[in-house]
C-alpha positions, -999 to 999 in steps of 0.1 A, spaced: -735 914 -566 -729 878 -575 -758 854 -584 -755 817 -577 -775 789 -593 -775 752 -585 -792 722 -601 -792 685 -594 -785 670 -628 -801 636 -620 -835 652 -617 -835 666 -653 -821 636 -672 -854 632 -690 -850 666 -707 -817 658 -723 -832 652 -759 -852 685 -757 -821 704 -744 -799 689 -770 -821 697 -800 -836 730 -788 -808 748 -769 -774 737 -782 -759 751 -814 -743 730 -841 -707 734 -829 -716 723 -794 -734 692 -808 -705 683 -829 -681 686 -799 -704 665 -776 -709 638 -803 -672 632 -804 -672 622 -767 -674 583 -766 -685 580 -728 -723 582 -726 -724 597 -691 -699 625 -701 -720 632 -732 -751 636 -711 -733 658 -685 -720 681 -712 -754 684 -728 -770 693 -694 -742 718 -682 -741 737 -715 -778 739 -720 -785 750 -684 -758 777 -687 -774 789 -719 -809 791 -703 -794 810 -673 -777 835 -696 -807 838 -717 -827 849 -687 -802 876 -679 -796 889 -714 -833 886 -724 -822 867 -756 -831 832 -768 -807 808 -752 -800 790 -785 -789 823 -802 -762 833 -776 -727 834 -790 -707 818 -762 -669 822 -769 -640 805 -752 -608 823 -741 -573 810 -748 -573 791 -715 -608 778 -718 -629 803 -699 -664 809 -715 -676 844 -721 -701 865 -741 -689 892 -765 -702 927 -761 -721 918 -728 -714 932 -693 -719 898 -679 -693 876 -662 -699 839 -654 -683 807 -645 -696 770 -642 -685 739 -622 -699 705 -618 -692 673 -600 -710 642 -587 -745 651 -601 -744 689 -591 -740 718 -615 -734 753 -602 -731 787 -619 -718 820 -607 -728 851 -625 -721 888 -620 -725 922 -639 -695 937 -619 -668 912 -614 -649 884 -632 -659 853 -612 -646 818 -607 -664 790 -589 -656 753 -581 -676 725 -565 -661 693 -552 -677 662 -536 -667 655 -500 -647 624 -508 -637 606 -476 -616 582 -496 -589 606 -504 -555 591 -497 -539 622 -482 -505 604 -480 -504 603 -519 -513 639 -526 -486 656 -548 -467 683 -530 -469 705 -561 -505 712 -552 -495 730 -521 -478 763 -513 -449 757 -489 -468 772 -460 -499 751 -468 -478 720 -470 -463 727 -436 -497 733 -421 -512 702 -438 -485 679 -423 -495 690 -388 -532 679 -393 -549 647 -384 -561 624 -412 -596 636 -412 -587 672 -410 -562 667 -438 -590 657 -462 -612 687 -454 -583 710 -456 -572 697 -489 -607 699 -505 -612 734 -492 -577 745 -504 -583 729 -538 -616 745 -545 -603 779 -534 -573 777 -558 -594 764 -587 -620 791 -582 -593 818 -580 -575 806 -610 -607 804 -630 -616 839 -619 -585 853 -636 -591 831 -666 -561 808 -664 -576 777 -647 -550 749 -644 -525 769 -665 -517 788 -632 -492 769 -609 -513 761 -579 -482 760 -556 -479 797 -560 -513 803 -545 -513 804 -507 -549 801 -493 -535 805 -458 -522 840 -466 -554 857 -459 -588 842 -451 -607 861 -477 -583 877 -500 -555 866 -524 -530 883 -547 -524 866 -579 -506 880 -609 -513 916 -598 -550 906 -594 -568 912 -561 -590 881 -555 -618 878 -529 -624 842 -520 -651 825 -500 -660 789 -490 -697 793 -491 -727 774 -478 -734 746 -502 -767 737 -519 -761 701 -506 -743 690 -475 -720 666 -493 -703 693 -514 -678 720 -509 -681 752 -530 -655 780 -534 -662 813 -550 -637 839 -561 -641 873 -576 -617 898 -591 -623 927 -568 -604 950 -545 -632 950 -519 -652 921 -504 -684 912 -523 -710 888 -510 -730 864 -532 -768 863 -532 -785 832 -517 -785 800 -539 -812 798 -565 -820 761 -569 -833 754 -604 -859 727 -609 -874 706 -637 -904 728 -640 -883 759 -645 -864 743 -674 -897 731 -690 -910 766 -688 -879 779 -705 -883 754 -733 -919 764 -741 
């Protein structure tokens, strides 16, 4: 089973000071303070704090006490916990995938209709994808690229490599729901999004298909309750 959480970050901006002081640890605060762009600082506070609150609910530990580590390639994890998770955010939305059974990866992208499809680098595509992409109309090219990109990013995050894995070696056309990457068997889904202007891809390291649970949308009151 894979649990999915979504939250609209604009709706919880007022809680940034509380989340910063009550949920984040010293290392996270130092890392965030070095970021010079205010909007990025705010987004990092929110995304890290919300992740901690979700993990705290599942581990039954205080969110601020959790020891979140980062792998060589940047994937966060908890030591000595049978809990796998991944985070993605874009354009005001934060999403989290969490499982006790599978390594997971998730990616969310805003449906950007301003994508200049003629300028997209060929290196993003597997040769079969590139050939198919060239046959599409402009509007269909945009949607195909976004779906392809989210699938690739979710799959590479699921195996813990992220952008360190060459995307041109991932062929999302090979099988509608399954990929083979570096001897890993990856199940992939484009899933119903929490908002209509977004595309979300979910990937899990599993030999058999696994379906996620319905979205759990988090709200301001839930966070306030966690902070009390």
